[in-house]
C-alpha positions in Angstrom: 19.8 -22.2 -9.2 16.7 -20.5 -7.9 14.7 -23.5 -9.1 16.2 -25.5 -6.1 15.0 -22.9 -3.6 11.6 -22.5 -2.1 9.5 -19.4 -3.0 10.1 -17.8 0.4 13.8 -18.4 0.2 13.8 -16.6 -3.1 11.8 -13.7 -1.7 14.1 -13.4 1.2 17.1 -13.4 -0.9 15.6 -10.7 -3.1 14.7 -8.6 0.0 18.4 -8.8 1.0 19.8 -7.6 -2.4 21.8 -4.5 -2.3 19.8 -1.4 -3.7 21.4 0.3 -6.8 19.2 3.3 -7.3 16.9 1.7 -9.9 13.7 0.0 -9.1 12.8 -3.6 -10.0 11.7 -3.9 -13.6 8.0 -4.2 -14.1 7.0 -7.9 -14.3 4.4 -9.3 -16.7 1.3 -11.1 -15.5 2.1 -14.6 -14.2 1.3 -17.4 -16.8 -0.9 -19.2 -14.3 -3.0 -16.1 -13.4 -6.1 -16.9 -15.4 -8.7 -14.1 -14.9 -12.4 -13.8 -15.3 -13.3 -11.3 -18.0 -15.9 -9.8 -15.8 -13.1 -8.7 -13.5 -11.4 -6.9 -16.3 -14.6 -5.1 -17.4 -15.1 -4.1 -13.7 -11.5 -2.8 -13.5 -11.8 -0.9 -16.7 -15.0 0.9 -15.6 -13.5 1.7 -12.3 -10.2 3.1 -13.8 -12.2 5.2 -16.2 -14.3 6.7 -13.3 -11.1 7.5 -11.5 -9.6 9.2 -14.5 -12.9 11.2 -15.1 -13.1 12.5 -11.5 -9.6 13.8 -11.2 -9.7 17.6 -10.6 -9.2 19.3 -14.1 -7.4 22.2 -12.2 -5.1 20.8 -9.6 -4.8 17.1 -10.7 -5.9 15.7 -7.3 -8.7 13.6 -5.8 -10.0 14.0 -2.2 -12.4 12.6 0.4 -12.9 14.4 3.7 -9.6 16.2 4.5 -7.3 13.7 2.7 -6.3 15.2 -0.5 -2.8 13.9 -0.5 -3.6 10.3 0.6 -6.5 10.1 -1.9 -4.3 11.3 -4.8 -1.6 8.9 -3.9 -4.1 6.0 -3.7 -5.8 6.9 -6.9 -2.5 7.2 -8.7 -1.4 3.9 -7.3 -4.7 2.3 -8.7 -3.9 3.7 -12.1 -0.3 2.6 -12.4 -1.4 -0.9 -11.3 -2.8 -1.1 -14.8 0.6 -0.9 -16.4 0.2 2.8 -17.4 3.2 5.1 -16.7 3.8 8.8 -16.7 4.4 8.5 -20.5 2.7 5.5 -21.7 -0.7 3.9 -21.4 -4.3 5.3 -21.3 -3.8 6.8 -17.9 -0.5 8.5 -18.5 -1.7 12.1 -18.3 -3.7 11.4 -15.1 -0.6 9.8 -13.4 1.6 12.8 -14.5 -0.9 15.2 -13.1 -1.1 13.3 -9.8 2.7 13.4 -9.6 2.8 17.1 -10.3 0.2 17.7 -7.6 2.1 15.7 -5.0 5.2 17.7 -5.8 3.3 20.9 -4.9 2.6 19.2 -1.5 6.1 18.7 -0.6 7.3 20.7 2.5 10.9 21.8 3.2 11.2 19.3 6.1 10.4 16.3 3.8 6.7 15.9 4.4 4.5 15.2 1.5 1.3 16.9 2.6 0.1 20.0 4.4 -0.6 19.8 8.2 -3.0 22.7 7.8 -5.4 21.0 5.4 -4.4 17.2 5.4 -6.2 15.5 8.3 -3.9 12.8 9.7 -1.0 13.8 7.4 1.1 10.6 7.9 -1.3 8.6 5.9 -0.9 10.9 2.9 2.9 10.9 3.5 3.1 7.1 3.5 0.9 6.5 0.5 2.7 9.1 -1.4 6.1 7.4 -0.8 4.6 4.2 -2.1 3.1 5.7 -5.3 6.0 8.0 -6.2 8.6 5.3 -5.6 6.7 3.1 -8.1 6.6 6.0 -10.7 10.4 6.4 -10.1 11.2 3.0 -11.5 9.6 3.8 -14.9 10.3 7.6 -15.2 12.1 8.4 -18.5 12.6 12.1 -18.0 16.1 12.7 -16.2 14.9 15.9 -14.6 11.7 14.3 -13.1 13.8 11.4 -12.0 16.1 13.6 -10.1 13.1 15.4 -8.6 11.5 12.2 -7.5 14.8 10.9 -5.9 15.2 14.3 -4.0 11.5 14.2 -2.8 11.7 10.5 -1.8 15.0 10.9 0.0 13.6 13.8 2.1 10.4 12.0 2.6 12.2 9.0 4.2 14.2 11.4 6.3 10.9 12.9 7.6 9.5 9.5 8.3 12.5 8.5 10.5 12.2 11.9 12.3 8.5 11.3 12.9 8.9 7.8 14.3 7.9 7.5 18.0 10.3 6.2 20.6 8.4 2.9 20.6 9.1 2.5 16.9 5.7 3.3 15.4 3.9 6.3 14.0 0.8 8.3 14.8 -1.5 10.3 12.8 1.0 13.1 12.9 4.7 13.2 13.7 5.9 12.1 17.2 6.6 15.7 18.1 3.3 17.0 16.9 1.3 14.1 18.4 3.1 13.8 21.9 4.8 10.4 20.9 1.4 8.7 20.2 1.5 5.8 17.7 -1.0 3.4 16.3 -1.0 0.5 13.9 -2.6 1.6 10.7 -0.3 4.7 10.2 2.8 2.6 11.3 1.9 0.1 8.4 1.6 2.9 6.0 5.0 4.3 6.8 6.7 0.8 6.7 5.3 0.0 3.3 6.1 3.3 1.9 9.7 3.2 3.2 10.1 -0.3 1.9 8.8 0.8 -1.5 11.5 3.6 -1.5 14.1 1.3 -0.6 13.2 -1.0 -3.4 13.5 2.0 -5.7 17.0 2.7 -4.6 16.3 5.4 -2.0 18.5 5.1 1.2 16.5 3.9 4.2 18.0 3.5 7.6 17.7 -0.2 8.7 17.4 0.7 12.3 14.1 2.6 11.5 12.5 -0.5 9.8 13.9 -2.8 12.5 12.3 -0.5 15.2 8.9 -0.7 13.4 9.2 -4.4 13.1 9.7 -4.7 16.8 6.9 -2.3 17.4 4.5 -4.7 15.4 5.8 -7.6 17.4 5.2 -5.7 20.7 1.6 -5.2 19.8 0.7 -8.8 19.4 -1.8 -10.5 21.6 -2.0 -14.1 22.7 -4.4 -14.9 19.8 -1.9 -13.8 17.2 -3.7 -10.6 16.4 -2.4 -7.0 16.7 -3.7 -4.4 18.9 -4.5 -0.9 18.0 -1.6 0.9 19.7 1.4 0.1 21.9 0.1 2.6 24.4 -3.4 1.3 24.6 -3.4 -2.4 24.3 -6.7 -3.9 23.8 -8.4 -6.6 21.7 -6.9 -7.7 18.4 -7.8 -5.8 15.3 -8.3 -7.9 12.1 -7.7 -4.9 9.8 -4.4 -3.9 11.5 -3.2 -7.5 11.8 -3.6 -8.0 8.1 -2.0 -4.7 7.3 0.9 -5.5 9.7 1.5 -8.9 8.2 1.6 -7.3 4.6 4.1 -4.9 5.9 6.3 -7.7 7.5 6.3 -9.5 4.2 7.4 -6.3 2.4 10.2 -6.1 4.9 11.3 -9.6 4.1 10.1 -11.1 7.3 8.2 -14.4 6.4 9.4 -16.9 9.0 9.9 -15.2 12.3 8.0 -16.8 15.2 5.4 -14.1 15.0 4.4 -14.3 11.4 2.7 -17.9 11.4 0.6 -16.8 14.5 -0.5 -13.6 12.8 -1.3 -15.6 9.5 -3.4 -18.1 11.5 -5.3 -15.2 13.1 -6.0 -13.6 9.8 -7.1 -16.9 8.2 -9.6 -17.5 11.0 -11.1 -14.0 11.2 -10.9 -13.0 7.4 -10.7 -16.2 5.5 -14.4 -16.3 4.9 -15.7 -13.7 2.6 -19.3 -13.2 3.3 -22.0 -11.9 1.0 -22.9 -9.1 3.3 -22.2 -5.5 2.1 -20.3 -4.7 5.1 -19.1 -7.4 7.4 -17.3 -4.9 9.7 -15.9 -1.5 9.7 -12.9 -0.8 7.3 -13.7 -3.9 5.3 -12.1 -2.4 2.0 -8.9 -1.3 4.0 -8.7 -4.8 5.5 -8.9 -6.6 2.3 -6.6 -4.3 0.6 -3.9 -5.7 2.9 -5.1 -9.2 3.4 -5.3 -9.6 -0.3 -1.6 -8.9 -0.4 -0.9 -11.4 2.2 -2.9 -14.1 0.4 -1.2 -13.3 -2.9 2.1 -14.2 -1.4 0.8 -17.6 -0.5 0.9 -20.7 -2.6 -1.2 -20.5 -5.8 -3.6 -23.2 -4.5 -4.4 -20.9 -1.6 -4.4 -17.6 -3.6 -6.7 -18.5 -6.5 -9.8 -19.7 -4.7 -9.5 -16.7 -2.2 -9.0 -14.3 -5.2 -12.0 -15.7 -7.0 -14.4 -15.2 -4.0 -13.0 -11.8 -3.1 -12.9 -10.5 -6.7 -16.5 -11.7 -7.3 -17.7 -10.0 -4.1 -16.0 -6.8 -5.1 -17.3 -6.6 -8.7 -20.9 -7.4 -7.5 -20.9 -4.1 -5.3 -19.7 -1.8 -8.1 -22.0 1.1 -8.9 -23.2 1.5 -12.6 -21.0 4.6 -13.0 -17.9 2.5 -12.2 -17.2 3.4 -8.6 -17.7 1.8 -5.2 -19.4 3.5 -2.3 -18.3 3.2 1.4 -16.7 4.9 4.4 -14.4 7.9 3.9 -15.5 8.4 0.2 -15.9 6.8 -3.3 -12.4 7.6 -4.4 -11.0 5.8 -1.4 -13.0 2.6 -1.6 -12.7 2.6 -5.5 -8.8 3.0 -5.3 -8.6 0.2 -2.7 -10.7 -2.1 -4.7 -8.9 -1.4 -8.0 -5.6 -2.1 -6.4 -6.9 -5.4 -5.2 -8.3 -6.4 -8.5 -5.0 -5.7 -10.3 -2.7 -7.4 -7.8 -1.9 -10.5 -9.9 -1.4 -8.5 -13.1 2.1 -8.2 -11.4 3.0 -4.6 -12.6 4.2 -2.9 -9.4 7.4 -4.1 -7.7 5.9 -3.5 -4.1 3.0 -5.9 -4.9 4.9 -8.6 -6.7 5.2 -12.1 -5.4 
């Protein structure tokens, strides 16, 4: 019967399915996803570097004051390869990352430490995404129950930390005087959606408020402003991230989405040869790649080829990528992008 439905109809129907407490099963690589062997070599080298640079004592990675966020992103890059906490070449690294994030869990549900984690909502959101993907493949019942408890409380914290406008700031609404901005809002929405996919209860009103927040930040050109409280010029990075989050929430056909997609195509569709076309390039294409992956094959594959070729051309001989914030951040973003069409993680599946 699904053969008579459009791809977006199928995706919308999947988004509307009741959640049963188990994540979607891991999907194999699509048969049409032909891949350049050079991408595989680059990915392998990058994953090896990530595994080597994990703290041998605590099991984390960091850049600046973001240990929780960097550990969750690095862990996500590793599980994108198909490894789990019990199987695959990076099983031990993933397990240690999970254990580290367990030590960062606060009694109020926050995954992170306000005293040491700068802008802790980033780490909290990325941790929800990572741990929810781990939950779907976790075999140990005790660990599964711990993950369920941690993620349930994490969602509760996100709902509590949401601002009156429906977004999130760098810290909770209470700690940040109800300030919100686009990038942290996207992190929370994607993390909460990943939790919901894994069977964790997520209040619909919180997601609905966040969607309305995104709509409210749209400018006439289809781009998204930095914040609802300081409207200004459209930001390509935040627009791409917002569109990816709307797709995660099952919003493909609202009146806003086509305008946002057109804006992204105009501002991000050409992948230049310059090392840094603009600030936050890797963050931008982490999300824009997710957007393009959900388009038709004839749109995704040419875009993918250009993007992947540029990414691997900038890789260091040691296996990492350099850039703003720190190499573990840039490397994790690039590895997630390079492994998108392997199709292993439910949150990134078509």
